[in-house]
C-alpha positions in Angstrom: 0.0 0.0 -0.1 2.9 2.5 0.8 4.3 1.8 -2.5 1.0 2.4 -4.3 0.4 5.6 -2.4 4.1 6.8 -3.1 3.5 6.2 -6.8 0.1 7.8 -6.6 1.7 11.0 -5.2 4.4 10.9 -7.7 1.9 10.7 -10.6 0.1 13.7 -9.1 3.3 15.7 -8.7 4.1 15.1 -12.4 0.6 15.9 -13.5 0.7 19.2 -11.7 4.3 19.9 -13.1 3.1 19.2 -16.6 -0.1 21.3 -16.1 2.1 24.3 -14.7 4.4 24.0 -17.9 1.5 23.9 -20.3 -0.3 26.9 -18.6 3.0 29.1 -18.6 4.3 27.5 -21.8 3.1 30.4 -23.9 5.3 33.1 -22.8 7.8 32.6 -25.5 5.6 34.3 -28.2 5.1 37.5 -26.3 8.7 37.6 -25.4 9.8 37.4 -29.0 7.3 40.0 -30.0 8.6 42.5 -27.6 12.2 41.6 -28.6 11.2 42.0 -32.3 9.6 45.3 -31.5 12.8 46.7 -30.1 14.9 45.3 -32.9 12.5 46.7 -35.6 13.1 50.1 -34.2 16.5 50.2 -35.6 14.7 51.4 -38.7 13.9 54.6 -36.9 17.7 55.8 -36.8 19.7 57.4 -39.6 22.6 55.3 -38.9 21.9 52.4 -36.6 25.4 50.8 -37.3 27.1 53.7 -38.7 29.5 56.2 -36.7 27.5 58.8 -34.9 28.3 62.6 -35.6 30.8 64.2 -33.3 28.4 67.2 -33.0 24.7 67.1 -33.4 23.2 68.7 -36.5 20.6 71.1 -35.2 20.5 73.2 -38.4 18.6 70.2 -40.1 14.9 70.5 -39.7 13.6 67.3 -37.8 17.0 65.9 -37.6 16.4 64.2 -34.2 20.0 64.5 -33.0 19.9 64.0 -29.2 16.5 65.5 -29.0 14.7 65.1 -25.8 12.5 63.2 -24.9 14.2 60.4 -27.2 11.0 59.1 -29.1 13.2 56.9 -31.2 14.2 55.0 -27.9 17.9 56.0 -27.8 19.7 59.5 -28.1 20.8 59.1 -31.8 19.8 60.5 -35.0 16.3 59.5 -35.9 14.5 60.2 -39.3 11.5 61.9 -37.5 10.2 62.4 -34.1 6.7 61.9 -35.5 7.2 58.6 -37.1 9.2 57.4 -34.2 6.3 58.4 -31.9 3.7 56.7 -34.1 5.7 53.5 -34.2 5.8 52.9 -30.5 2.3 54.3 -29.9 0.9 51.9 -32.5 3.6 49.0 -32.3 3.4 48.3 -28.5 -0.4 48.3 -28.4 -0.5 46.1 -31.5 1.9 43.7 -29.7 -0.5 43.7 -26.6 -3.4 43.0 -28.9 -1.6 40.0 -30.6 -0.6 38.8 -27.2 -4.1 38.9 -26.0 -5.3 37.0 -29.0 -2.4 34.3 -28.5 -3.4 33.8 -24.9 -7.2 33.5 -25.8 -6.4 30.8 -28.5 -4.2 28.9 -26.0 -6.9 29.0 -23.3 -9.6 27.8 -25.6 -7.2 25.0 -26.8 -5.9 23.9 -23.5 -8.6 25.0 -21.1 -5.9 27.0 -19.1 -6.2 30.9 -18.7 -3.4 33.4 -17.8 -4.2 36.8 -16.3 -2.8 38.5 -19.5 -5.3 41.7 -19.1 -3.2 42.6 -16.0 -0.1 42.7 -18.3 -2.0 44.6 -20.8 -3.4 47.1 -18.5 0.1 47.8 -17.0 1.5 48.4 -20.5 -1.5 50.7 -21.6 -0.8 52.7 -18.4 2.8 53.3 -19.1 2.0 54.3 -22.6 -0.8 56.7 -21.3 1.9 58.1 -19.0 4.2 58.6 -22.1 1.4 60.2 -23.9 1.1 62.8 -21.2 4.9 63.4 -21.2 4.6 63.8 -25.0 2.6 67.1 -24.4 5.9 68.7 -22.7 7.9 70.6 -25.5 11.0 68.9 -26.6 14.5 70.3 -26.3 17.8 69.6 -27.6 20.7 68.4 -25.4 23.9 70.1 -26.4 27.4 68.6 -25.8 28.7 67.5 -23.6 25.6 65.0 -23.3 24.0 64.9 -19.9 20.4 63.9 -19.9 20.5 62.5 -16.3 17.3 61.1 -15.0 15.3 62.9 -17.7 16.8 60.4 -20.1 14.3 57.8 -18.7 11.8 59.2 -20.7 12.0 56.9 -23.6 9.5 54.4 -25.0 12.1 51.6 -24.3 11.2 51.9 -20.6 7.6 51.1 -21.5 8.9 47.9 -23.3 10.8 47.0 -20.1 7.9 47.4 -17.9 5.7 45.4 -20.2 8.3 42.6 -20.2 8.4 42.9 -16.3 4.6 42.7 -16.2 4.4 39.7 -18.4 7.0 37.9 -16.2 5.0 38.5 -13.2 1.8 37.1 -14.9 3.7 34.2 -16.1 5.9 33.5 -13.1 8.9 33.7 -15.3 12.1 34.9 -13.7 13.7 35.0 -17.2 11.0 37.6 -18.4 11.4 39.8 -15.4 15.4 39.7 -15.6 14.9 40.5 -19.3 12.7 43.4 -18.9 15.0 44.7 -16.1 18.0 44.2 -18.3 16.3 46.1 -21.0 15.4 48.9 -18.8 18.8 49.1 -17.3 20.6 49.3 -20.8 18.1 51.8 -22.1 18.3 54.0 -18.9 22.2 54.0 -19.0 22.3 55.0 -22.7 19.8 57.5 -22.4 21.0 59.0 -19.4 24.7 59.5 -20.4 24.8 58.9 -24.3 24.9 55.8 -26.5 28.1 54.0 -25.4 29.2 56.5 -23.0 30.8 55.4 -19.5 30.7 57.5 -16.3 33.9 58.9 -15.1 34.3 56.5 -12.2 33.8 53.4 -14.5 36.1 54.5 -17.1 38.6 55.2 -14.2 38.1 51.7 -12.9 38.5 50.0 -16.3 41.7 52.0 -16.9 43.2 50.4 -13.8 42.9 53.5 -11.6 45.0 55.5 -13.9 44.3 58.7 -15.6 41.5 61.1 -15.2 38.0 60.3 -14.2 36.3 62.3 -17.0 34.4 59.4 -18.5 34.9 57.5 -21.6 33.1 55.5 -24.5 32.4 51.9 -25.0 33.2 51.0 -28.4 33.6 47.2 -28.3 31.3 45.4 -30.5 30.2 48.9 -31.9 28.3 49.5 -28.6 28.4 53.2 -29.2 26.0 52.9 -31.9 22.2 52.3 -31.6 22.0 49.0 -33.6 24.4 47.0 -31.5 22.8 48.5 -28.2 19.4 47.4 -29.1 20.6 43.9 -29.9 22.3 43.7 -26.6 19.3 44.8 -24.6 17.0 42.3 -26.4 19.3 39.2 -25.8 17.7 38.0 -22.6 14.1 38.3 -24.1 15.3 36.5 -27.3 16.9 33.6 -25.1 13.7 33.4 -23.0 11.5 33.3 -26.2 13.7 30.8 -27.9 14.1 28.5 -25.0 10.4 28.6 -24.2 9.5 27.8 -27.8 11.7 24.7 -27.7 10.4 23.5 -24.4 6.7 24.1 -25.5 7.5 21.9 -28.5 8.6 19.0 -26.1 5.7 19.5 -23.8 3.0 19.3 -26.5 4.4 16.2 -28.1 
């Protein structure tokens, strides 16, 4: 009898674990959608992989060089503030809608529901806050670049919050870490400038020699918006691809 009871309990645990994997096995698609949205935003920049200009071109109308708030996402030359604004305020809600349709489809197919409306509500609330901020007149940041805390006024923060909210709903530490990483990299580059290092960090990396005036991270082209956007999406891409692979195994 003891052996039978132990086997029954083991079967119940396995069933619960499989049900949990099935219930939270759909996070891979929203994670990939959020990462794809950030990667596609490269098209908003004039030179996502090219050398940034040494001095902003403020004479060119709507040049977008280091204009604040950074509606393209990062403080780099964008084609148009209006197109960047529309990209995020259409793209992120569309991502939420596709995510909701995905979860509704999975719920009807598997009989398991996820509290995705909470994720949608948090994302839309952050977008609404950005819409309010958009009413504030923009200003140009002159060299030396110092946006400070106001550099957090970027749509990339909304994507980071969305990923963290999705991670809470899906009970996914990977998504939470991926969102926090995205927000950290975005905040760093928007507060200091793309690829810029604060004085104390440049001093440490230099072995404690020289001045502490700051520096620039040029490794792998991380002083350009394209490589920075790729770097900030790596955790979300990893979570999405790994989740897709696991979901295939569970449903077999």
